[in-house]
Backbone bond lengths (Angstrom), bond angles and torsions (degrees), N, CA, C in turn:
res aa  C-N    CA-C-N  psi(-1)  N-CA   C-N-CA  omega(-1)  CA-C   N-CA-C  phi
1 M - - - 1.441 - - 1.509 112.69 -
2 A 1.288 116.51 -19.67 1.450 118.87 -178.66 1.519 111.34 -71.07
3 A 1.296 117.10 -29.31 1.449 120.94 -177.18 1.524 112.45 -65.11
4 P 1.352 119.69 -47.18 1.461 118.33 179.55 1.529 112.05 -62.88
5 S 1.303 118.18 -36.84 1.461 121.66 179.64 1.523 110.41 -65.78
6 T 1.320 116.62 -41.05 1.456 120.79 178.93 1.517 109.79 -66.70
7 T 1.302 117.89 -41.86 1.457 121.72 179.48 1.522 110.35 -63.65
8 Q 1.311 115.72 -42.98 1.459 120.18 178.71 1.536 109.73 -64.48
9 S 1.288 116.46 -40.44 1.468 120.91 178.08 1.531 110.55 -63.54
10 Q 1.330 116.42 -40.96 1.466 120.15 178.02 1.532 111.00 -65.23
11 Q 1.323 116.35 -39.13 1.463 119.93 178.85 1.530 110.97 -64.88
12 I 1.307 116.63 -42.71 1.468 120.93 178.00 1.526 109.57 -62.57
13 N 1.330 115.44 -41.63 1.459 120.29 179.44 1.532 110.34 -63.29
14 E 1.329 116.90 -42.34 1.471 120.71 179.12 1.532 110.99 -64.40
15 V 1.314 116.44 -43.86 1.463 120.65 178.71 1.530 109.25 -62.28
16 W 1.313 116.21 -44.14 1.468 120.87 179.46 1.529 110.97 -61.97
17 Q 1.327 116.78 -46.36 1.464 120.96 179.22 1.535 110.68 -60.62
18 K 1.323 116.62 -42.14 1.458 120.58 179.37 1.531 110.55 -64.62
19 A 1.323 116.87 -42.20 1.470 120.94 179.70 1.530 110.70 -63.67
20 V 1.305 116.97 -42.95 1.465 120.73 179.63 1.528 109.84 -66.50
21 S 1.315 117.49 -43.88 1.470 121.24 179.00 1.523 110.89 -61.28
22 T 1.329 116.54 -43.35 1.466 120.90 178.24 1.526 110.51 -62.52
23 Q 1.317 116.26 -43.01 1.467 120.25 -179.64 1.528 110.81 -64.13
24 V 1.314 117.94 -41.81 1.470 121.52 177.97 1.526 110.10 -64.35
25 A 1.317 117.36 -41.92 1.469 121.07 178.79 1.531 110.58 -64.06
26 N 1.334 116.56 -41.36 1.464 120.29 177.24 1.525 111.37 -63.88
27 L 1.295 117.15 -41.10 1.463 121.60 178.91 1.524 110.61 -64.88
28 E 1.320 116.24 -42.66 1.458 120.84 178.11 1.533 110.82 -62.66
29 S 1.321 117.08 -43.40 1.463 121.92 178.21 1.535 110.62 -63.23
30 F 1.328 115.59 -42.45 1.463 120.00 178.24 1.520 111.06 -58.49
31 Y 1.316 117.62 -47.58 1.464 120.28 -177.95 1.526 112.55 -70.37
32 E 1.320 118.25 -28.64 1.462 120.28 173.52 1.529 110.23 -64.94
33 Q 1.325 116.21 -45.88 1.469 120.72 177.82 1.531 110.75 -65.31
34 F 1.309 116.21 -40.22 1.461 121.15 178.62 1.525 110.80 -61.28
35 A 1.312 116.99 -40.65 1.468 121.18 178.74 1.522 110.75 -62.73
36 K 1.340 117.38 -39.67 1.468 120.56 177.83 1.526 110.56 -63.92
37 V 1.316 116.11 -46.30 1.471 120.50 179.70 1.525 110.13 -62.99
38 Q 1.316 116.27 -42.23 1.464 120.49 -179.99 1.526 110.67 -64.44
39 S 1.305 118.01 -40.91 1.466 121.00 177.91 1.518 110.98 -62.05
40 N 1.332 116.33 -43.54 1.464 120.07 177.51 1.520 111.17 -63.08
41 A 1.315 117.09 -41.67 1.465 120.92 -179.90 1.524 110.63 -63.81
42 I 1.315 116.70 -42.48 1.463 120.54 179.46 1.526 110.10 -64.61
43 A 1.319 117.20 -40.20 1.472 120.48 177.84 1.522 110.48 -63.22
44 Q 1.315 117.64 -42.20 1.463 121.11 178.83 1.525 111.49 -66.53
45 I 1.314 117.05 -41.69 1.470 120.48 178.68 1.520 110.16 -64.08
46 T 1.322 116.82 -41.90 1.466 120.66 178.51 1.523 110.60 -62.29
47 A 1.325 116.91 -44.21 1.471 120.63 178.03 1.520 110.69 -63.07
48 L 1.327 116.99 -40.52 1.462 121.22 178.18 1.522 111.22 -62.88
49 L 1.322 116.72 -42.88 1.466 120.30 178.58 1.523 111.24 -65.48
50 D 1.332 117.00 -40.22 1.469 120.38 176.81 1.525 110.95 -61.00
51 E 1.329 115.99 -43.70 1.466 120.53 -179.69 1.528 110.65 -67.38
52 A 1.321 117.16 -40.80 1.467 120.61 178.43 1.524 110.60 -63.74
53 T 1.318 116.60 -38.67 1.466 120.86 177.38 1.519 110.44 -64.46
54 R 1.331 116.50 -43.46 1.466 120.67 178.77 1.530 110.70 -61.19
55 V 1.323 116.79 -45.32 1.459 120.77 -179.74 1.528 110.78 -65.27
56 A 1.316 117.24 -40.42 1.466 120.22 178.33 1.523 111.34 -63.02
57 K 1.333 117.26 -42.18 1.463 120.57 178.06 1.527 110.83 -63.63
58 Q 1.323 116.58 -41.63 1.467 119.87 177.78 1.529 110.77 -63.71
59 S 1.316 116.39 -39.22 1.464 120.27 179.64 1.518 111.28 -64.72
60 V 1.310 116.56 -41.07 1.462 120.44 178.29 1.524 110.12 -65.51
61 A 1.312 117.15 -42.36 1.465 120.71 178.77 1.526 110.57 -63.61
62 Y 1.319 117.53 -41.04 1.456 121.39 178.76 1.531 110.63 -66.04
63 A 1.332 117.36 -42.06 1.464 120.85 177.19 1.526 110.28 -61.54
64 D 1.319 117.08 -37.52 1.471 121.12 177.55 1.524 110.09 -64.25
65 Q 1.326 117.58 -42.99 1.472 121.14 178.54 1.530 111.07 -62.59
66 I 1.316 116.79 -44.46 1.466 120.58 179.14 1.525 110.50 -63.32
67 S 1.319 115.92 -42.36 1.462 119.95 179.02 1.521 111.18 -62.00
68 E 1.328 116.87 -41.93 1.472 121.19 178.38 1.528 110.17 -62.88
69 Q 1.311 117.14 -45.19 1.463 120.34 178.60 1.531 111.20 -63.33
70 W 1.318 116.30 -40.02 1.458 120.67 178.87 1.527 110.90 -62.74
71 R 1.319 116.55 -42.80 1.473 119.91 178.01 1.529 110.50 -61.49
72 K 1.329 117.52 -44.85 1.465 121.15 179.61 1.528 111.02 -61.87
73 L 1.327 116.97 -44.69 1.463 120.52 179.01 1.529 111.80 -64.15
74 T 1.322 116.56 -38.75 1.465 120.38 179.31 1.522 110.86 -64.81
75 V 1.327 116.52 -44.47 1.476 120.56 178.90 1.520 109.82 -64.12
76 E 1.339 117.54 -43.02 1.464 121.15 179.27 1.531 110.69 -63.28
77 A 1.309 117.63 -42.59 1.463 121.14 177.90 1.527 110.87 -63.16
78 A 1.323 117.16 -39.94 1.467 120.34 178.25 1.523 110.27 -64.73
79 R 1.321 118.24 -41.01 1.481 121.45 177.44 1.535 111.19 -61.77
80 R 1.311 115.81 -46.20 1.468 119.19 -179.34 1.529 111.19 -64.50
81 S 1.330 115.31 -39.25 1.465 118.20 177.37 1.521 110.92 -63.22
82 A 1.317 115.71 -41.85 1.464 120.09 179.01 1.521 110.52 -63.76
83 E 1.341 117.27 -38.59 1.471 120.35 178.90 1.529 111.30 -67.28
84 L 1.323 117.70 -33.56 1.452 120.58 178.08 1.539 111.04 -67.69
85 I 1.322 114.21 -39.10 1.474 119.43 179.75 1.510 110.51 -73.57
86 N 1.306 117.38 -42.34 1.446 122.31 -176.00 1.544 108.23 -132.49
87 P 1.321 117.44 81.36 1.461 119.05 -177.68 1.522 112.23 -62.20
88 S 1.317 115.38 143.75 1.467 119.43 178.81 1.515 108.78 -75.05
89 K 1.304 115.26 149.57 1.459 120.01 -178.99 1.517 108.64 -96.47
90 A 1.302 114.35 90.99 1.456 119.23 -176.58 1.478 112.70 -91.05
């Protein structure tokens, strides 16, 4: 009677070992796929940050240009106003 019990125990052990091995293989496969997805996400985030930085720099440069033009127009308007009040004697 000991033989059938031992055989049954060995079968349970084999099934258990196979289940654990399969689970470890599935977990390993999952993390390999996860690493690929994570790498792609990091690449996309990096590209997005680079593009956002480029756009921000362009916006600052454009604001600087507008500010420069505004200063020139303000000075020109002040000169013309001064000439209207006190015309030069040409």
